[in-house]
Each structure stands twice: as C-alpha cells, then as structure tokens.
C-alpha positions in Angstrom: 0.7 9.9 -7.5 2.4 10.2 -3.8 1.5 13.4 -2.1 2.7 14.6 1.2 -0.7 13.7 2.9 -0.2 10.0 1.8 3.5 10.1 3.0 2.4 11.5 6.5 -0.5 9.1 6.9 1.9 6.3 6.2 4.4 7.6 8.9 1.6 7.9 11.4 0.5 4.5 11.0 3.8 3.0 11.0 4.4 4.6 14.3 1.2 3.4 15.5 2.0 0.0 14.5 5.4 -0.3 16.1 3.8 1.2 19.6 1.3 -1.8 19.3 3.9 -4.1 18.6 5.8 -2.8 21.7 2.7 -3.0 23.6 2.1 -6.5 23.0 5.7 -7.6 23.6 6.8 -9.2 26.8 8.8 -6.9 29.5 12.4 -8.3 28.4 11.6 -7.6 24.6 10.2 -4.3 25.2 13.4 -3.3 27.5 15.5 -4.5 24.4 13.0 -2.3 21.8 13.5 0.7 24.1 17.1 0.5 24.2 17.6 -0.3 20.6 15.2 2.8 19.8 17.1 5.0 22.2 20.5 4.1 20.8 19.2 4.9 16.9 17.6 8.3 18.3 21.0 9.2 19.9 22.7 8.4 16.9 20.3 10.2 14.6 20.9 13.3 17.0 24.6 12.8 16.9 24.8 12.7 13.1 22.5 15.8 12.9 24.9 17.9 15.2 27.7 17.1 13.2 26.0 18.0 9.8 24.9 21.3 11.5 28.3 22.1 13.1 30.9 20.8 10.9 32.0 23.8 9.2 32.6 25.7 12.7 34.1 22.7 14.3 36.4 22.5 11.4 37.2 26.4 11.7 37.7 26.4 15.4 40.2 23.3 14.9 42.0 25.0 12.3 42.1 28.2 14.7 43.7 26.1 17.4 46.2 24.5 15.4 47.4 28.0 14.1 47.6 29.3 17.6 49.5 26.1 18.8 52.0 26.5 15.9 52.4 30.3 16.7 53.1 29.7 20.3 55.5 27.0 19.6 57.4 29.0 17.4 57.4 32.3 19.5 59.4 30.6 22.4 62.2 28.8 20.6 65.4 29.3 19.0 66.2 28.1 15.8 69.5 26.4 14.7 69.6 25.1 11.3 66.1 23.2 11.1 66.2 22.5 14.5 64.0 24.3 17.3 65.3 24.4 20.7 63.2 26.0 23.4 64.7 28.9 25.6 63.9 26.4 28.8 66.7 24.2 27.6 69.3 26.8 28.4 68.1 26.9 32.1 70.7 25.0 34.2 69.4 21.6 35.6 68.0 21.0 38.9 70.5 18.1 40.6 68.4 15.4 42.0 
C-alpha cells in the first residue's frame, strides 16, 4: 500500500538526487539546468495563478466589455442600423 509518508520520502529523495546531479554537472550544464528549472517554475506559477483567478478575470473582462458597449451607445445617433457618433456632426478643420 502506498501511503503519504512513502510519497513524501520519494519526493525528498528525488529532490536530493536532482541536487546531487546538479552539483556534479559542469558550469555550462549547471547553468542550463538552472534555466530549465526556472522556466518550469515560472510556467507552473503562471498556470496556478490562471487556475486561481480565471473566474475573477472573466468577470472583470465581461464588465469591461459591457462598459465599452454602454459608452459606445450613449454618444451616438442611430439611423437605421448605422450608429453615427455625435463628433461626426462637427465641422471639419481645413488643413
């Protein structure tokens, strides 16, 4: 049977072996290992943040879209199915 204690021991042993391999590697290989580990860590953090905040992000995007639609409809005249902004009624500036 696989218990939590065995799983934790396996994770710790794996980390120790990876750190030992990193110590035994040369400078270039160690730098590549560090860059790869950093990329994985940042990717994991980005995915975790995305999973934690997806509902809030979606709600704020919907709110921003509704606000933009409301602002676009308030300052326009409608002729048939064409929206014409009130700024189009001003005289044009000669250049």
